C-alpha positions in Angstrom: 0.0 0.0 0.0 2.7 2.4 1.0 4.7 1.5 -2.2 1.6 2.2 -4.4 1.1 5.5 -2.7 4.8 6.5 -3.3 4.5 5.5 -7.0 1.3 7.5 -7.3 3.0 10.6 -5.9 6.0 10.1 -8.1 3.7 9.8 -11.2 1.9 13.0 -10.2 5.2 14.8 -9.8 6.3 13.9 -13.3 3.0 15.2 -14.7 3.7 18.7 -13.2 5.0 21.0 -15.9 8.7 22.0 -15.5 7.6 25.7 -15.8 6.0 25.4 -12.3 9.4 24.6 -10.8 11.1 27.4 -12.8 8.6 30.1 -11.9 11.0 31.8 -9.4 14.0 31.8 -11.8 14.5 34.9 -13.9 14.3 34.9 -17.7 17.1 37.1 -19.2 16.3 36.5 -22.8 14.3 39.7 -23.3 16.9 41.7 -21.5 19.6 40.3 -23.7 17.6 41.1 -26.8 16.5 44.6 -25.9 19.5 45.9 -23.8 22.3 44.1 -25.6 22.1 46.8 -28.3 23.0 49.5 -25.8 26.3 47.9 -24.9 29.5 48.7 -26.9 33.0 47.4 -27.2 35.8 49.8 -26.6 39.4 49.6 -27.9 42.0 52.0 -26.6 45.2 52.6 -28.5 48.3 54.1 -27.1 51.3 54.9 -29.3 54.7 54.2 -27.8 58.1 54.8 -29.3 60.6 52.0 -28.9 64.2 51.7 -30.1 64.6 49.4 -33.0 67.4 47.6 -31.3 69.2 47.0 -34.7 72.6 48.5 -35.2 73.8 48.5 -38.8 76.9 46.4 -39.3 78.2 49.0 -41.7 77.0 52.3 -43.3 73.9 52.1 -45.4 74.7 51.6 -49.1 71.8 51.9 -51.6 73.7 50.1 -54.4 74.6 47.2 -52.2 71.0 46.9 -51.1 70.0 46.8 -54.8 72.5 44.1 -55.5 71.0 41.8 -52.8 67.4 42.5 -54.2 68.4 41.3 -57.7 69.2 37.9 -56.3 66.1 37.7 -54.3 67.8 38.5 -51.0 65.8 40.9 -48.9 68.9 42.8 -47.7 71.1 42.9 -44.7 69.4 43.1 -41.3 69.4 46.6 -39.7 70.4 48.4 -42.9 67.6 51.0 -43.4 68.9 54.6 -43.5 67.8 55.2 -39.9 68.4 51.8 -38.4 68.5 53.1 -34.9 65.5 55.4 -35.2 62.6 54.7 -32.8 59.7 52.7 -34.1 56.1 53.4 -33.4 54.5 50.6 -31.4 50.8 50.5 -30.6 49.6 49.2 -27.3 46.0 48.2 -27.4 43.5 47.5 -24.7 39.9 46.5 -24.7 36.9 47.1 -22.5 33.2 47.7 -22.5 30.8 50.6 -22.2 27.2 51.5 -22.7 25.1 54.3 -24.3 23.4 56.6 -21.8 22.2 59.2 -24.4 20.9 58.5 -27.9 23.1 61.4 -29.2 26.3 59.4 -28.6 27.2 59.7 -25.0 28.9 56.6 -23.7 30.0 55.7 -20.1 32.9 53.3 -19.4 35.7 52.9 -16.8 38.5 55.5 -16.5 41.1 52.7 -16.5 39.8 51.5 -19.9 40.6 54.7 -21.8 43.2 56.5 -19.5 46.3 57.7 -21.4 44.9 56.4 -24.7 45.8 58.3 -27.9 42.9 56.9 -29.8 39.6 55.4 -28.6 37.4 53.3 -30.9 33.8 52.5 -30.0 32.3 49.5 -31.7 28.5 49.4 -31.7 26.3 46.3 -31.6 25.8 46.5 -35.4 29.6 46.2 -35.8 30.0 49.8 -36.8 33.3 51.4 -35.5 33.5 55.1 -34.6 36.4 57.0 -33.1 35.4 58.6 -29.8 36.2 61.8 -28.1 37.0 61.5 -24.4 34.9 64.2 -22.6 36.4 63.5 -19.2 38.0 61.0 -16.9 37.6 60.7 -13.1 40.1 58.4 -11.6 38.7 58.6 -8.1 35.5 56.8 -9.1 37.0 55.1 -12.2 34.4 56.7 -14.5 35.0 58.1 -18.0 32.6 59.7 -20.5 33.0 59.4 -24.3 31.3 61.1 -27.2 30.8 59.5 -30.6 29.3 61.2 -33.7 26.0 59.3 -34.0 22.3 59.9 -33.5 19.2 57.8 -32.7 21.3 55.2 -30.8 19.6 52.8 -28.4 20.2 54.0 -24.8 20.0 52.2 -21.5 17.3 52.6 -18.9 18.7 53.9 -15.6 17.7 52.0 -12.5 17.9 52.8 -8.7 20.7 50.9 -7.0 19.3 52.0 -3.7 16.4 49.5 -4.2 18.8 46.6 -4.7 18.7 43.7 -2.2 21.2 41.1 -1.4 20.3 37.9 -3.2 18.6 39.7 -6.1 19.4 38.5 -9.6 21.6 40.7 -11.8 23.2 40.3 -15.2 26.3 41.8 -16.9 26.8 42.3 -20.7 30.3 43.0 -22.0 33.3 41.8 -24.0 35.3 39.5 -21.8 38.6 38.6 -23.5 37.2 40.4 -26.6 34.2 38.1 -26.9 31.5 40.7 -27.7 27.9 40.7 -26.4 28.6 38.1 -23.7 26.0 37.9 -20.9 26.8 36.5 -17.5 24.3 36.3 -14.5 24.5 36.0 -10.8 23.2 37.6 -7.6 24.0 40.7 -5.5 26.4 39.5 -2.8 26.7 42.6 -0.7 25.9 46.3 -0.9 27.9 49.4 0.1 31.1 47.5 0.0 34.2 49.6 0.6 37.5 48.5 -0.9 41.0 49.6 0.0 42.0 52.9 -1.4 38.4 53.4 -2.7 36.8 55.9 -0.3 34.3 57.5 -2.7 32.4 54.5 -4.1 30.1 52.2 -2.1 30.5 49.2 -4.5 27.9 46.6 -5.3 29.4 43.2 -4.8 28.1 40.4 -7.0 29.1 36.9 -8.0 28.5 37.7 -11.7 31.4 36.3 -13.8 33.5 39.4 -14.8 36.8 39.0 -16.7 39.2 41.3 -18.5 37.3 43.1 -21.2 34.1 43.4 -19.0 35.4 46.6 -17.4 33.1 49.5 -18.1 30.1 47.4 -19.0 26.6 47.6 -17.5 25.2 45.6 -14.6 21.4 45.1 -15.1 18.6 44.2 -12.7 15.8 41.9 -13.8 13.8 44.8 -15.1 16.4 45.6 -17.7 17.7 48.7 -15.9 21.3 49.6 -15.4 22.2 49.6 -11.7 26.0 49.7 -11.9 29.2 49.7 -13.9 31.3 46.6 -13.7 34.7 47.9 -12.5 36.8 45.5 -10.5 37.3 41.9 -9.5 39.1 40.2 -6.6 41.5 37.6 -8.1 44.7 35.8 -7.3 44.9 34.5 -10.8 43.9 37.5 -13.0 40.6 35.9 -13.8 37.2 35.6 -12.2 37.1 34.0 -8.7 33.5 34.8 -7.7 34.0 38.3 -6.4 33.0 41.2 -8.7 32.4 44.9 -7.9 30.3 47.4 -9.7 30.0 51.2 -9.3 26.4 52.2 -8.4 24.9 53.9 -11.4 23.7 56.9 -9.4 27.3 57.7 -8.4 28.5 57.2 -12.0 25.8 59.4 -13.5 26.5 62.2 -11.1 30.2 62.0 -12.1 29.3 61.7 -15.8 27.1 64.8 -15.8 29.9 66.9 -14.3 32.5 65.5 -16.7 30.2 66.2 -19.7 29.4 69.7 -18.6 32.6 70.9 -16.9 35.2 68.4 -17.9 36.0 67.8 -14.2 34.3 66.7 -11.0 33.8 68.9 -7.9 33.5 67.0 -4.6 32.8 68.1 -1.1 35.6 68.1 1.4 35.9 68.3 5.2 39.6 67.8 5.8 39.6 65.1 8.5 41.0 61.7 9.1 38.5 59.2 10.4 38.6 55.6 11.8 36.2 52.9 12.8 34.8 52.7 16.3 35.7 49.4 18.0 33.8 48.0 21.0 36.6 49.1 23.3 36.6 52.6 21.8 32.9 52.9 22.2 33.2 52.1 25.9 35.9 54.7 26.3 33.7 57.3 24.6 30.7 56.4 26.7 28.8 55.3 23.6 26.0 52.8 23.6 27.0 51.5 20.1 29.8 51.4 17.6 28.0 53.5 15.1 29.6 56.7 13.8 32.9 58.0 12.4 35.6 58.8 14.9 37.6 61.9 14.0 41.3 61.0 14.4 42.7 64.2 13.0 41.7 67.6 11.6 43.6 69.4 9.0 44.6 73.0 9.8 42.4 75.7 8.1 40.2 73.0 6.6 36.4 73.3 6.6 36.2 70.9 9.6 38.7 73.0 11.5 36.8 76.3 10.7 33.5 74.6 11.6 34.7 73.5 15.1 35.3 69.8 14.6 38.0 68.4 16.9 40.0 65.1 17.2 38.0 62.7 19.4 34.6 63.9 18.1 32.3 61.1 16.8 30.2 62.1 13.8 26.8 60.5 14.2 24.9 62.2 11.4 25.8 64.2 8.3 22.8 66.2 7.2 19.9 63.8 7.0 22.2 60.8 6.7 23.0 58.5 9.7 26.6 57.4 9.8 26.4 53.7 10.7 30.1 53.0 9.9 33.0 55.4 9.3 33.2 54.5 5.6 29.6 55.9 5.1 30.9 59.5 5.7 33.3 60.0 2.7 30.6 59.1 0.1 28.1 61.6 1.7 30.7 64.3 2.0 32.1 63.9 -1.5 28.6 63.9 -3.1 27.8 67.2 -1.4 28.1 70.4 -3.4 31.0 72.6 -2.2 29.7 75.7 -0.4 26.8 73.9 1.1 26.1 74.4 4.8 25.5 71.0 6.4 24.5 70.2 10.1 26.6 67.6 11.8 25.4 65.7 14.8 28.4 64.7 16.9 29.3 63.2 20.2 31.9 65.1 22.2 33.0 63.9 25.7 29.8 61.8 26.0 27.4 64.6 25.1 25.6 65.1 21.8 25.8 68.5 20.1 25.3 69.9 16.6 27.7 71.8 14.4 27.1 73.5 11.1 30.0 73.2 8.6 30.4 74.9 5.2 31.7 72.1 2.9 34.8 72.9 1.0 35.9 71.7 -2.4 38.2 68.6 -2.4 41.7 69.5 -3.6 42.6 68.0 -7.0 45.6 65.7 -7.3 47.5 68.6 -9.0 46.6 70.9 -6.0 47.8 68.4 -3.5 51.1 67.8 -5.3 51.7 71.5 -5.7 50.9 72.1 -2.0 53.3 69.3 -1.0 56.0 70.6 -3.3 55.6 74.0 -1.8 55.8 72.7 1.7 58.9 70.7 1.0 60.9 73.5 -0.7 60.4 76.3 2.0 63.1 76.1 4.6 62.5 78.0 7.8 64.8 80.4 9.7 67.2 77.7 10.9 67.3 75.8 7.6 64.7 73.0 8.3 61.9 71.8 6.2 59.3 70.3 8.6 55.7 69.0 8.3 52.9 68.3 10.8 52.7 64.8 12.2 49.9 62.5 11.0 47.6 60.9 13.6 49.3 57.6 12.9 52.8 59.1 13.5 51.6 60.7 16.8 50.3 57.4 17.9 53.5 55.6 17.0 55.7 57.9 19.0 53.1 58.4 21.7 53.1 62.2 21.5 50.2 64.5 20.9 52.2 67.2 19.0 55.4 67.8 17.2 56.8 68.3 13.7 58.7 65.9 11.5 62.0 67.0 9.9 62.0 66.4 6.2 65.2 68.2 5.2 68.2 69.8 7.0 70.5 72.6 5.9 74.2 72.4 6.6 74.2 74.6 9.7 71.3 72.7 11.3 73.0 69.4 10.4 76.2 70.5 12.1 74.2 71.4 15.2 73.0 67.8 15.4 69.6 67.8 13.8 68.8 64.9 11.4 66.2 63.9 8.8 63.4 62.0 10.5 63.8 63.8 13.9 60.6 64.9 15.5 60.8 68.3 17.2 58.7 68.3 20.3 59.6 71.6 21.9 61.4 74.9 21.5 62.9 76.4 24.7 60.6 74.2 26.8 57.5 75.4 24.9 55.7 72.5 23.1 55.6 72.6 19.3 52.0 72.0 18.2 52.3 72.6 14.4 54.6 73.8 11.6 52.9 77.2 11.7 53.4 77.8 15.4 57.0 76.5 15.2 58.0 78.8 12.5 56.2 81.8 14.2 58.1 81.1 17.4 61.4 81.0 15.5 60.7 84.4 14.0 60.3 85.9 17.5 63.9 84.8 18.5 66.5 87.6 18.2 69.5 87.1 15.9 72.5 85.7 17.7 70.4 83.9 20.4 70.7 80.2 20.9 67.6 78.1 21.2 67.2 74.5 22.6 65.1 72.1 20.5 63.7 69.0 22.2 64.1 66.2 19.7 62.6 62.7 19.6 64.8 60.2 17.8 64.6 56.4 17.8 62.6 56.2 21.0 64.7 58.7 22.9 64.5 62.4 23.5 67.4 64.9 23.6 68.0 68.6 23.5 69.9 70.1 20.6 71.1 73.7 20.9 71.3 75.8 17.7 72.2 79.4 17.2 70.0 81.8 15.2 72.3 83.4 12.6 69.9 85.4 10.5 
């Protein structure tokens, strides 16, 4: 009886259509057909001059070359008139992209087209068009291209804020040059922060992404673009199950600025932050580990002018709660410079609110120029010094001091060395480069001062005479 019942159930099971079991699985065929046309293949070409490496065995002789040709001999190796002249070599790279505007605006990754002399966009119909690079933003790895074409199929933009972990997503691109390749998977994590990537809350997926997929779109099941496939984690150079996409809202914000201004303006506070551990939360009398701990404040920065101090915990930036410290950079950077933003902070166990005017993040060129300027201006006693970072202060267990970067001959003879940390001047603590140099200016010519130096775990006084 039991056996007959089992056989009956088995028979009924086989009669159930397969579509009933597949009802929860997504069908990507329509997405591939409709949205595949919006995805492009990108070839970047960089011209590089390389030496020929051929040294003629004897001077070029046209008649001798002609003699060899008559007998079917191509000639002597390395005998062209300019045998040692550089040869043009083309270095080519491939990637993917997608059309966001029917008038020829294409988004891809910055690393796909960075430093390229020529960029070729290949459409889904195999037509190839040379592209103009409207702008590149290395911080978010986004680039915007323009091709001369109209009435192009364009993607539908989705909302990455509505994504959920476990949701199905699909990528279309050109892995290893294999155009119009679709791979599928699920969202593995949201708001993922990667090392050295403070401005992008990445979408992590297990969609197969390989070289050539970079810059291609990540779609949701509604056929909307929710991200740009940008990075993978790999020990082999190929896919290992961890892929990362730039949220499309972040990319579109960058793209619009690049298209209109050719650059990206970001908000800036001028602070160093760190995560709050359980032990730190207890020491700050906090009930949780939420927030961003201010580890350092740059002098004359928006944060400094707005009253932020080391040890403050930022709990809220505008209307945005700061759950972990890595939440803060994305909110700040997406804020328009000049905006006045309220900050809810915790200071010495008490909550208070500050209003800070957001500054503009210095560009890489501005930072380099500032560093070069700092490192070429010697002070009155021939030293180039810089403020200690919070990490350096922690390492030497001092709350103040300046680091010696370079030493003139007179200071070197007095006993000061590169790498020394100056903690005090005539028993007065040195709090910053600015205060140190101001105190030096107050000393009369001919006077001798005593500098308290930290070196290799020890402290010592070094006397030096003011000669100018």
